[in-house]
C-alpha positions, 0 to 999 in steps of 0.5 A: 853622247859621252864621247862628244862631251869628252871632246868638247871638254878638250876644245874648251880647255884649248880655247881658254888656255893662256900658257903662251900669252906674250910669246912672240911666235904664238898667235893666241887669238887663232885657235884650233877648234876641230869638231868631234870625229866619228870613231874609230879612227883608221888614219890620223893626220897630225899637222904642225899648227893652224895656218897663219891668219894674221893677228885678230883682235879677238879669239877666232876658230882657226881655219885648217884642213878640217874646215877650209876647202882651200887649206893647202895641206887638205888640198895636198892630201886630197890630190895625193889620195885622189879622194875628197876630204869628206870621203876620207873623213867618212872612212874614219880619217881625221886631222889634228895639229900638235900645236893648237894656236897659229904660229907667227912665221919667222924671217924665212916664212916658216911656221915651225913652232919652237920645241918648248911651245910643242911641249907646253901645248901638248898637255893642253890638247894634243895629249888627251886628243890622242888618247881619245882618238886612239888611231890605228895609224898616224901620218905625222907631218914634220918634226913638231908633230913627231915630237908631240907623238913620241913625247906623249907620256902614254906612247911607247916606241921601239928602242932607237926611235926618238925625237932627234932621229931624222925621217931618213933614219926612221924610214931606213929602219922602219920602211913600213912605219914604226910599230908603237903603243898608246897605252894598251893599244897598238898603232903605226907611226908613219913619219913624213916631212911637212909638204912645203918644198917640191922634194918634201911633197914628193916624199910625203906623197909616197908616205901618205899613199902607203899609209892610206892604202894600209888603212884601207881608205880612199882610192889609194886603197885599191 
């Protein structure tokens, strides 16, 4: 019960936040409101932000992989792991986003949040979520998720790991994932591209399958 109270307190803080009010790229009326997980977390998927849902007049809970069967990221993970989402969750997988509000697409249709938004949002929800979840492994999709993880005040990464390093360089140095610490707990970070383009999907699929296998989850575990 206490853990659910802690999780709900984070949800309420995310819902009430006004830090990005007036920012042209942030749709503050679309907010991530993920239900409490079943602990411990064997594998955490860290996404970028909830999908774009237009500009509602009132605050609404965002659709995302956790609550929308038609979510593109959810369907991609299901296809890659050959597993139903609910089965992955039952095996202690979970998903949260680095940024809790939807991001207005730029002129090219990308929803990558500016770095200052990632840094501003992290202490509102993501930082405490990560401390609460203490996952054994994290697949971080894209630069925003990687930035939120590596800049977390309680995360320690090996020398040479930083937010400016490309995924290619990180994979070259740590092909089986990056050994990190969250306070006194160890976890492995698997940096992955966000699966948007065909090439990114191919690269992300390899990383997801390996992380899922190492975590002993789903059909990829066999």
